[in-house]
N, C-alpha and C positions, 0 to 999 in steps of 0.2 A: 427218357434215357436212351442212349445209343447202344445198340447191340455190338458186342466186341467184334464180331466178324465183319462189320461194316467198315472198320478202320483199314485204310490203305496207306502204303508207304512207297514213295518213289524217289527217283534221282533226277536231278536237272543238271545240264551242262550247257554253257553258251559256246563251247568249243574254243576256250581260251588257248591262244598260241602257247605251246608247251616247251619244255626243256628236257634234255636227257639227264641221266643220273649225275653227270659232271657239271650240270648247270648250263650247258650249251644249248642255244635255241634249236628247235627242230622245225622242219618245214610244215606248212599248212597240210600238205598231203599226209605226212606222217601223223600229225595231230588227228586228222580225220580217221586214219586207220586205227589209231589208238582208241578213239571214241567207240568204234565198232567193237574192239576187244573189251572195253569197259562194259558195254551193253550186254555182250555175250556173257561176261562173268556175272553181271547183275541178274540175268535170266537164270543162270545155273544156280544162283543162291536163293531164288524164289522171291526177289523184289517185285512189287506189283507193277510199277510204272517206270518208264525211262523217257525223258523229255529232252529235246535239243532246241536251243534258241536259234533265232535268225538274226544275223548282223552283217553289215556291209562295211567293215573296218579292218585295218591291218592287225589289230590285236585279237581278232577272233577268226577261226578257220572256216566256220560254217556260214555260208550265205544261202544254202539250199537244204534246209534240214530234212525235208521230205525225201530227198534223194539219199541222204545218209541213212535215214530210217528204213528206206527200202532195202538197202544193203544189209542192215541189221535184221530185217524181217526174215531174210533167207537163212539166217544162222541162229535164230532163236525160236522158242516154242510157245512160251506162255506170257512173257512180259508185254504189257500194253505200251505201244509206241506212239509218242505224241510230241508236240512242239511246246516250247516255252519261251516265246510265243511265236505264232505266225503273225507277222506285221501286216494286218489286213488292210490298213489304210492305204498302203502303196502296192497292193496286190489286187488281182481280180478274183472275186468270190467264186465265179464259175470254174476258173482254173484251180483254185484252192480245193474246191469240192472234188474235181476230177482227179487231181493228184492224190488226195487222201483216200478217195474211193479205190484208186489203184493200189495204194499202200494197204488198204484194208483187205483187198483180194490177195496180195502177196503174203500177208501176215495171218490169213485165215481169221479175219475179223478183229484184229488188235489195234486198229488205227484210232487215234484221238487227236482232234484239233483243239488247240488252245488259241483262240483269237484274241489279239490285243493290239494296243497302240505301239508297243515297243518303247524301250527307254532311250533310244537314239533316233536321230532324224536323217541319217545319211541316205536312207532309201528314198526319201522324197525327191530330191533333185536327180538321183540316179534313174528313177523311173518316170520323171517328168511331172511330178505333182508339186503343188504349192503348199508351203507350211501354213499359209493363211486359211487353207481348207482343212486343217488338221482334224477338227471335231466333226465336220460334216462328212468327210470321207469315211471315218470310222463308223459313224452312226448309220449311214446309208448302206455301207457294205456289210455291216453286221446283220442288218435287217434282211438283206438279200441272202447272205450265207445261211441264216436260220431257215429261210424258205427252201433253199436248195437241200439243206440237211434233212428235210422231211421227205425228200425223194419223190415228190409229186410234181405235176406240171406247174410251172412257175409263171405267174403274171406279176410283174414288178415294174415300177417306174420311179426314178430318182433324178438327181441333177448331175451326178458325177460319172455316169456311164450310160450306155444305150439301154433302153427299156427291154423287157422280155414279155412276150405275149404267149401264154399257154405253152411255154417252152419246156420240153423234157431235156434233162441233162444226164449224160451217161459217162461211165458205167454206173449202174445201180449196185448197191452192196447186197451181199447174200442175206444179211439179217434185216435189211430194210432201213437201217440207220446206223451210223457210226458214232463214236464218242465226240462230244463237243463241249467245250467250256469257254468262258470268257475270263481273261486275266484283268484284274483290277488293282490299281496301286493305291487306292484310298479316296476315290471320288464318290460321294453319295449318289450323284447322278448316274454313274456307271453301275453302281449296285442296283439301283431301281430299274435301269434298263435291262440288266441281266434277269431280274425277277419278272419283268413284264414279258420278256421273250421266252421265259421258262427254260433257261439253260444254267447248268452248274457254275459256281463261282470259284475262282482261284485268286486268293489274296496274296499279292507280292508284298511281303513284310521284310524289309531289308534294313530296318533301323528301329531302335527303341523297343520298349516292352511290347510284346505281341498283344497284351491285354488291351492296348489302346485301340485295337481293331475290333474289339467285341461289339461296339455300337454298329459297325458295318454289317456284322453277322446278324444282329438283331433286326436291323433295317431290312436286310435281304429276306429274312424269314417272314417278317410282317408284310412285306410287299408281295411275296409269293402267295400268302393267304389272301391279300387284298385282290390280286389278279386271278384268284381261283386256280392257282397252279399247285401241283403237289410239292411237298417239301423236298428239296434237292440237297445233295452234299456240298459242303464247303471245304476247299483245300487251302493249305498254306504253303507258300514257296519262300524259302529263306536260305541264305548262304551258310556254309559250315565246312568243317573238316574234322575227321576223327583220327586220332592216333592212340597209342597205347597209354599215354599219360596226358594230363592237362598241360604240363610244361612242354612236352614234346610237340603237341599239337599247336600250342600258342606260338612257340618259337619257330617251328617249321612254316607256319602260315604267315607270320608277320612280313617277311620280305616279299612274298607273293601278293599279300594284301596291299602292301605299299606300292608295288609295281602296277597292279590293276586299278585299285581304287584311287591311288595317288594320281594316275594319269587322268582318270575321269574327273577328279576333283579340280585339277588344274584347268581342264577344258571348260569346266562349268563355273570357274571362279570361286570355288569353295575354300581356297587357301591350302596351305601345306597340310598333308596328312600326318598326324602325329601318332606315336605309339600309345599315348594316353587315351586318345579317342578310340583307337583300335581296342585297347583293353577294356574300356568302358562298355563297348558293344559286346565284347566277349563275356564279360562278367554280368552285365545288366541288360543287354539289348538282344538283338536278333541275329547275332553271329553264333552259330552252333558249333563252337570250336572247343575240343577237349577230349577227354577220355570217353569211352563208351558210356559210363555211368553219368558223367556230367552232361553229355549231349542228350542222353535219354531223359534225364530230369528236365532239361530245358524244353524238349519236344512235348513231354507230358504237360508242362505248364502252358505251352502255346495252345495245344489242342483243347485243354480244359478251359483256358481263358476265352478262346474264340468260339468254342463249341464246334470245332472242325471234325471232319471224318477222314481227312487225308492230309498227309504231310510229305512234301517233296523237298529233299535236301539238295541244294545247289552245291555239289561236292567239288566242282572245279572252279577255282578262283585264282586267276593269275597263272604264271608259267610253272605249274607243279609237274614234276616228272611223272610219267605214266605209272611206274611201279608204286609211287606213293598214292596215286589215285586208286589203283587197284586195291591196295591195302586199306584205304579209307572205305571203299565199297564193301570189302569183306567184313570189316569191323561193324559197319552200319547194319549189314544183313545179319551177321551172326551174333552180335552182342547188343547193339543199340535197339533194334526193332523188337527182339524178344523182351527186353527190359520194359520198353514202352507198352507193349501189349499186356504184360503182366500187371503193370501199375494201372493201366486203364481198366483192367478187369475188376478193379476195386470200386469203380464208379457205381 
């Protein structure tokens, strides 16, 4: 049985390009400033985690999440600041460690890296990598990052970057280690790798009943035991939006869902995005859209189905105005999370 106090709740944003209250697009700069304000409000409300994604496209404002998080660190006190995700395949693990160790210093020990492959591939040509090396890049760089995370001298050799021989990397963190997770989209091999390396797992569940990810959680725990590692927390990342009523949330989010997921669907050849598909995910899948009670009920189902200890709501999806996002954050903190905690206390 999981003790109640171990449950954690967070917010995720990819920095979707936003709109003002009249529906007019706002700049990337204003979108980034809005994200800082959203994180400050989340901290004031006592939310546990705030995560920012990394993208290199015109529909997202944030390509350097650690820089935005550093700005947030100077204006917040308690909230843990992380990525969702750091695209490790096209980055250098040494620089990732150094940037986040610096963030850890600015935030008084509140930095957390979520390393992942990312859901887009624009960073590969941008930084001179080949998609044919997609798997090898991530596997090698994650191995190196885990060694760096231990903050000892590193001896490492791979095929994708220069080797390191008894190399110290600075700055060291005050606590001797910062937060680190690996983001997984549903690959058994990735789950096993996370268990072998002994790092917490973050499951990106963006479609279908979250219960279908329960086998990955079971596999992770079995593999942790096999490798002699302690049992570690599992987190869920899923998109959603909270408003005062189900109808309001569904209707407010639909045009934003259409704008965001519709573009991605066209790019990937998925066909036209329909409202029927959207509603199917809202009612039966992993879109956490609705009133506080509806969203709380769905989160409880997800946590219980997977056996997770943390839930991160991707609250920004498409060009939603800042005021609506702030309202969503407030409802999530003040009404959704207390309902979830109360229900989970019955376990």
